[in-house]
C-alpha positions in Angstrom: 47.9 51.8 32.7 47.1 49.5 35.4 42.9 49.3 33.7 45.3 48.2 30.8 47.1 45.5 32.6 44.0 44.5 34.0 42.7 44.0 30.6 45.1 41.4 29.4 44.9 39.5 32.6 41.6 39.3 31.5 42.2 38.6 28.7 44.5 35.9 29.1 42.4 34.1 32.0 39.0 33.9 29.1 41.6 33.1 26.1 43.0 29.7 28.9 39.6 29.2 29.6 38.2 28.8 25.9 41.7 26.7 25.0 40.5 24.5 27.3 37.5 24.0 26.5 38.4 23.5 22.7 40.9 20.7 24.4 38.1 19.5 25.8 36.2 19.0 22.8 39.0 17.9 20.7 39.4 15.4 23.3 35.6 14.2 22.8 35.7 14.7 19.2 38.8 12.7 18.1 37.6 9.0 19.8 34.6 10.2 17.3 36.5 10.9 14.6 38.5 7.7 14.6 34.6 5.3 15.5 33.7 7.2 12.1 36.3 6.3 9.9 36.0 2.7 11.2 32.6 2.8 10.1 33.2 4.6 6.8 36.0 1.5 6.1 33.4 -1.2 7.3 30.9 0.1 5.3 32.7 -0.1 2.5 34.3 -3.4 3.0 30.6 -4.9 3.3 29.4 -3.0 0.0 29.4 -6.1 -2.6 31.5 -6.1 -5.8 28.8 -6.9 -8.2 28.2 -4.5 -10.5 25.1 -2.1 -9.6 22.0 -2.4 -11.1 21.4 0.9 -12.9 18.0 2.1 -13.1 16.1 5.2 -14.3 13.1 6.6 -12.6 10.5 5.1 -15.1 12.3 1.7 -14.8 12.4 1.5 -11.3 8.8 2.5 -10.7 7.9 -0.6 -12.8 9.9 -2.9 -11.2 8.3 -1.6 -7.9 4.6 -2.1 -9.8 6.2 -5.6 -10.9 7.9 -7.0 -7.9 6.7 -5.4 -4.7 4.7 -7.8 -2.1 2.3 -5.0 -1.2 0.7 -4.8 -4.8 1.0 -9.4 -5.2 -0.8 -9.1 -1.5 -3.3 -7.0 -3.4 -3.5 -8.9 -6.9 -4.2 -12.4 -4.6 -7.3 -10.3 -2.8 -8.5 -9.5 -6.4 -8.3 -13.0 -7.3 -9.5 -14.4 -4.6 -12.9 -11.6 -4.8 -13.2 -12.5 -8.2 -13.7 -15.9 -6.8 -16.3 -15.0 -4.7 -18.1 -13.3 -7.5 -18.0 -16.3 -9.3 -19.7 -18.4 -6.2 -22.4 -16.0 -6.0 -23.5 -16.0 -9.7 -23.7 -19.3 -9.7 -26.8 -19.7 -7.2 -28.7 -18.2 -10.2 -28.4 -21.8 -11.6 -30.6 -25.0 -11.0 -28.7 -26.8 -8.9 -28.6 -30.5 -9.5 -28.5 -33.4 -6.7 -28.2 -36.9 -6.3 -28.9 -39.0 -3.2 -30.0 -42.1 -2.3 -31.4 -44.0 0.9 -30.9 -47.9 2.5 -34.1 -48.5 5.0 -34.8 -51.3 7.3 -38.1 -51.8 9.2 -38.5 -54.4 11.5 -42.2 -55.0 10.4 -45.0 -54.1 7.7 -48.3 -54.5 7.4 -50.2 -56.8 4.7 -53.3 -56.8 3.1 -56.0 -59.7 4.3 -58.3 -61.4 1.8 -60.8 -63.8 2.8 -62.1 -67.3 1.5 -64.6 -66.8 -0.6 -64.0 -62.5 -0.6 -64.6 -62.0 -4.1 -67.4 -64.5 -4.5 -68.2 -67.8 -4.7 -69.7 -69.7 -7.7 -70.9 -73.2 -8.7 -68.4 -73.5 -11.2 -65.5 -72.8 -9.4 -66.3 -72.6 -5.5 -65.3 -69.5 -3.4 -62.7 -66.8 -4.6 -60.1 -67.0 -3.5 -60.7 -70.6 -2.0 -59.2 -69.7 0.9 -57.3 -66.6 2.9 -54.6 -65.0 1.4 -52.2 -62.4 2.1 -50.4 -59.9 0.2 -47.2 -58.4 1.9 -46.8 -54.6 1.7 -42.8 -54.3 0.5 -40.2 -55.9 1.4 -37.9 -55.2 5.3 -35.3 -53.7 3.3 -36.2 -50.4 0.9 -33.8 -49.0 -1.4 -34.2 -45.9 -2.9 -32.0 -43.3 -4.9 -32.3 -40.5 -7.6 -31.1 -37.4 -9.1 -33.0 -34.2 -8.0 -33.1 -30.6 -10.2 -34.2 -27.6 -8.1 -34.4 -23.8 -9.2 -34.9 -21.5 -6.9 -38.1 -18.7 -8.2 -38.7 -15.9 -5.5 -34.7 -16.1 -4.1 -34.0 -14.6 -7.2 -34.2 -11.2 -6.2 -32.3 -11.9 -2.7 -29.4 -14.3 -5.4 -29.9 -10.9 -7.6 -28.8 -8.2 -4.6 -26.3 -10.7 -3.3 -24.4 -10.6 -7.1 -24.5 -6.9 -7.0 -22.4 -7.4 -3.7 -19.9 -9.4 -4.6 -19.5 -7.8 -7.8 -19.0 -4.4 -5.9 -16.3 -5.8 -3.5 -14.6 -7.0 -6.8 -14.8 -3.5 -8.5 -13.4 -2.2 -4.3 -10.2 -4.8 -4.5 -9.6 -3.4 -7.8 -9.5 0.0 -7.1 -7.5 -1.3 -3.5 -5.1 -2.1 -5.9 -4.9 0.2 -8.3 -4.4 2.8 -5.1 -1.6 0.5 -3.4 0.4 0.9 -6.9 -0.1 4.2 -6.7 1.4 4.2 -3.6 4.4 2.4 -4.7 5.4 4.9 -7.4 5.4 8.0 -4.9 7.2 5.4 -2.5 9.9 4.6 -5.7 9.7 8.1 -6.6 10.5 9.7 -2.7 13.0 7.1 -2.3 14.7 7.4 -5.1 15.0 11.2 -4.8 16.4 11.1 -1.3 18.9 9.1 -2.4 19.9 11.5 -5.1 19.8 14.8 -2.8 21.6 12.3 -0.3 24.5 11.7 -3.0 24.3 15.6 -3.9 24.8 16.3 0.5 27.3 13.8 0.6 29.3 15.9 -2.2 29.2 19.1 -0.2 30.3 17.7 2.7 33.1 16.6 0.9 33.9 19.3 -0.3 33.1 20.8 3.1 36.0 18.5 4.3 37.8 19.5 1.9 37.9 23.6 2.9 38.4 22.4 6.9 41.5 20.6 6.0 43.2 23.7 4.1 41.8 26.1 6.6 43.2 24.1 9.5 46.4 23.7 7.4 46.6 27.1 7.0 46.0 28.2 10.5 48.6 25.6 11.9 50.9 28.1 10.0 49.7 31.0 11.1 50.6 29.3 14.8 53.3 28.5 13.7 54.5 32.0 12.6 52.9 33.4 15.9 50.2 35.2 13.8 47.3 33.2 15.3 46.5 32.1 18.7 46.2 28.5 19.2 42.9 28.5 19.9 42.4 29.2 15.6 44.3 25.7 14.9 42.1 24.1 17.7 38.6 25.7 16.2 39.8 24.7 12.8 40.0 20.6 13.9 36.9 21.2 15.5 35.8 22.0 12.1 37.3 19.3 10.3 35.4 16.7 12.9 32.5 17.8 12.3 33.0 17.6 8.4 33.7 13.8 9.3 30.9 13.4 11.2 28.5 14.9 8.6 29.5 13.2 6.0 29.6 9.5 8.1 26.3 10.6 8.8 25.0 11.2 4.9 27.0 7.9 4.3 24.5 5.8 7.2 21.9 7.4 5.7 22.1 7.0 2.0 23.3 3.4 2.7 19.7 3.2 4.6 17.6 4.6 1.9 19.3 2.3 -0.5 18.1 -0.6 1.6 14.7 0.7 1.5 14.2 1.0 -1.9 15.4 -2.4 -2.6 13.1 -3.9 -0.3 10.4 -2.1 -2.5 12.2 -3.6 -5.3 11.2 -6.8 -3.7 15.1 -7.4 -4.3 18.0 -8.7 -1.5 18.5 -5.6 0.8 22.1 -5.5 -0.3 21.7 -5.6 -3.6 23.6 -2.6 -5.2 22.0 0.2 -7.1 22.7 2.8 -9.5 20.7 6.0 -10.0 20.2 7.9 -13.0 20.9 11.9 -11.8 18.8 13.3 -13.9 15.8 12.2 -13.1 15.2 15.2 -10.8 14.8 17.3 -13.8 11.9 15.2 -15.9 8.4 17.0 -15.3 5.8 15.8 -14.2 2.2 16.9 -16.2 -0.7 17.9 -13.8 -3.9 20.0 -14.6 -5.3 23.1 -13.6 -6.5 23.8 -9.9 -9.9 23.6 -11.3 -9.7 20.8 -13.8 -7.9 18.8 -10.8 -10.9 19.1 -8.7 -13.3 17.8 -10.7 -10.9 15.0 -12.0 -10.3 14.1 -8.9 -13.9 13.7 -7.6 -14.2 11.5 -10.2 -11.0 9.3 -10.1 -10.2 9.1 -7.0 -9.6 6.0 -5.7 -10.8 6.0 -2.2 -14.1 8.1 -3.4 -14.6 5.2 -5.7 -14.2 2.9 -3.0 -16.6 4.3 -0.8 -19.0 4.5 -3.4 -18.5 1.0 -4.3 -19.2 0.6 -0.8 -22.5 2.1 -0.8 -23.9 0.5 -3.6 -22.9 -3.0 -1.0 -24.7 -1.2 1.4 -27.7 -0.5 -0.3 -27.6 -4.1 -2.2 -27.9 -5.1 1.8 -31.3 -3.1 2.3 -32.4 -4.9 -0.4 -31.2 -8.0 0.8 -33.0 -7.1 4.3 -36.4 -6.8 2.6 -36.6 -9.3 0.1 -36.7 -12.0 3.4 -40.1 -11.2 3.4 -40.4 -13.2 0.4 -41.3 -16.3 0.5 -39.1 -18.9 -1.0 -40.7 -20.8 -4.0 -38.1 -23.9 -5.8 -39.0 -25.8 -8.4 -38.2 -29.5 -8.8 -38.4 -32.2 -10.3 -36.5 -35.5 -9.8 -36.1 -39.2 -11.4 -36.1 -41.7 -8.7 -35.4 -45.4 -8.0 -36.7 -47.8 -5.6 -37.1 -51.1 -4.8 -38.8 -52.6 -1.4 -41.1 -49.5 -1.3 -44.8 -50.8 -1.7 -47.0 -49.8 -4.8 -44.4 -47.6 -6.6 -42.5 -49.2 -9.8 -38.8 -49.2 -9.3 -38.8 -46.3 -11.5 -40.8 -43.1 -11.6 -40.7 -39.4 -11.7 -41.6 -36.6 -9.2 -42.5 -33.0 -10.4 -43.7 -30.0 -8.7 -43.1 -27.1 -6.2 -41.9 -25.9 -2.6 -43.0 -23.2 -0.4 -41.0 -22.1 2.5 -42.1 -18.9 4.5 -40.8 -17.8 8.1 -44.2 -16.8 10.0 -42.8 -15.8 13.0 -38.6 -15.0 13.8 -39.1 -13.0 16.9 -38.4 -9.8 14.6 -34.8 -11.1 13.4 -36.0 -9.6 10.0 -36.6 -5.8 10.8 -33.5 -6.0 13.0 -31.7 -6.6 9.6 -33.9 -3.9 8.0 -33.0 -1.2 10.6 -29.2 -2.4 10.4 -28.6 -2.3 6.4 -30.2 1.5 6.6 -28.0 2.6 9.2 -25.0 1.0 7.2 -26.4 2.9 3.9 -27.0 6.4 5.9 -23.1 5.7 7.3 -21.7 5.0 3.8 -23.6 7.8 2.3 -22.0 10.2 5.3 -18.4 8.7 4.6 -18.8 9.4 0.9 -19.4 13.3 1.6 -17.1 13.5 3.9 -14.1 12.1 2.2 -15.2 14.4 -0.7 -15.0 17.4 1.1 -11.4 16.4 2.3 -10.8 15.3 -0.9 -11.0 18.7 -2.3 -8.9 20.6 0.9 -6.5 18.1 -0.2 -6.2 19.2 -3.5 -5.9 22.5 -2.8 -3.4 22.4 -0.3 -1.4 20.2 -2.5 -1.6 23.1 -5.3 -0.5 25.8 -2.7 2.3 23.6 -1.6 3.4 23.5 -5.7 3.1 27.6 -6.0 5.5 27.6 -2.9 8.3 25.2 -4.3 7.7 26.7 -7.8 9.3 29.7 -5.7 11.5 28.0 -3.7 12.9 26.0 -7.2 13.4 29.8 -8.3 15.0 31.2 -5.4 17.4 28.2 -4.9 18.0 28.8 -9.1 19.8 32.7 -8.4 21.3 31.4 -5.1 23.3 28.7 -7.6 23.9 31.2 -9.8 25.4 33.7 -7.2 27.6 31.0 -6.2 29.0 29.8 -9.3 30.1 33.7 -9.9 31.6 33.6 -6.4 33.6 30.5 -7.4 34.3 31.9 -10.9 35.6 35.1 -9.1 37.8 33.1 -5.9 39.5 31.0 -8.6 40.6 34.2 -10.6 41.7 35.5 -7.2 43.7 32.7 -5.8 45.2 32.7 -9.7 46.1 36.1 -9.0 47.6 35.5 -5.4 45.1 38.1 -3.8 43.0 35.2 -1.6 44.2 32.1 0.1 43.6 28.8 -1.0 40.4 28.4 1.8 38.6 31.3 0.4 38.4 29.4 -2.6 37.2 25.8 -1.1 34.9 27.8 1.0 33.4 28.6 -2.6 33.6 26.0 -4.0 32.0 24.3 -0.8 29.0 26.6 -0.9 28.4 26.0 -5.1 28.1 22.4 -3.6 25.6 23.3 -1.2 23.4 25.4 -3.2 23.5 22.6 -5.9 22.6 20.1 -3.4 19.8 22.7 -1.6 18.1 23.2 -5.6 18.0 19.3 -6.2 16.4 19.4 -3.3 14.1 21.9 -4.1 13.1 19.9 -7.7 12.7 16.9 -6.0 10.4 18.7 -3.8 8.4 19.7 -6.6 8.6 16.6 -8.2 7.3 14.9 -5.8 4.5 17.0 -4.4 3.2 17.0 -8.3 3.1 13.3 -8.6 1.3 13.4 -5.2 -1.2 15.5 -7.0 -1.2 13.0 -9.4 -2.0 10.3 -7.0 -4.6 12.1 -4.8 -6.4 12.8 -8.8 -6.4 8.8 -9.2 -3.7 8.7 -11.8 -0.3 6.8 -11.8 2.6 9.2 -10.1 4.5 8.9 -13.4 
């Protein structure tokens, strides 16, 4: 009897301690729940009244590709590289220039012809009869003309420069494609995350309803003396926890919608309405063996690496061509006034040659630098090929794993659906409490959200595979 009395005392003591802890938890959770309700109300109040923009997944991707700021910057970069390529191509053509000058000299030398220098005759006398001074032009001279220059041996360097400019343009276009693929994948990810958030929010609301029903049953049991007050406090804590989870999910959903609107290039508060059936759309992917071959041929990073290698090889050729003398064909039509021994209008034709006899080793140093750049590009290309193969294998392993997860999630949904049906029947027959039925429906909502998350994860991974092999993840 004494031991039984001690056990009762200990149970009462432990129960009192538990009650104190739950009271403290309730005091902490109640302000949090109040703040949650205020924040939720403010979030609802701040939502714009405009009708939401309805978007399917395909429409969302197309809208982002059309209006995204990063894509627009890449397009401008392509235009810039196209202009530089046109500039390099113009070096093939002859250069037509005009120039003129005005020069003034302080003193000129002339030609003096003494008297009789050309002979002396009886009939005429000395020729000239007196000394003559013939001037050589004027003190101020005017020259002007139009010249045409065509590079000849420089065409070797010009050709390699055009090759490099072409590769820069191709790299810019490849980077544009890469950015578009990344934006399409980002839109798909945000789109799926919003759908998952909506399902989780529904499940959270179901859980909140279940907690409220259990709280009502617990308070009734406490009032009838069938349960301790601790059970009522536990149910109250469950309600607060469900409210906190709902608030967290709601805030996450608002943040995801703002991010998606920003990707679209729209105001961040633009209301969006998404298609819940987007996760069910399958993504066509090739087999594992075919995917590796396609990736090695079409992957954007590999294409950019190959184009960079070609540009480096062109740079090496330019460095070697620096040893070729510069030979230029030229022609010029000129006008002058005040220049001695030249007619006013005359033409000039010929060639010019220029060659650096000594440059202190500059050309050889550039050749070594260009060779190093070529070798670096080759190593980077080999490294990237290996990384792409590993990446493709890893993505396929992830796809296989997610397919198994989808199968398991589908089975869980089937089991939860049957459990909810049986629970509804038991409640109708008055053999189960409303809380049991509510809990079964809450579990079904959670299982449905998990299935959606698994399907979205599988679709997103398959889209990532298409991006890795150089295809648009649509």
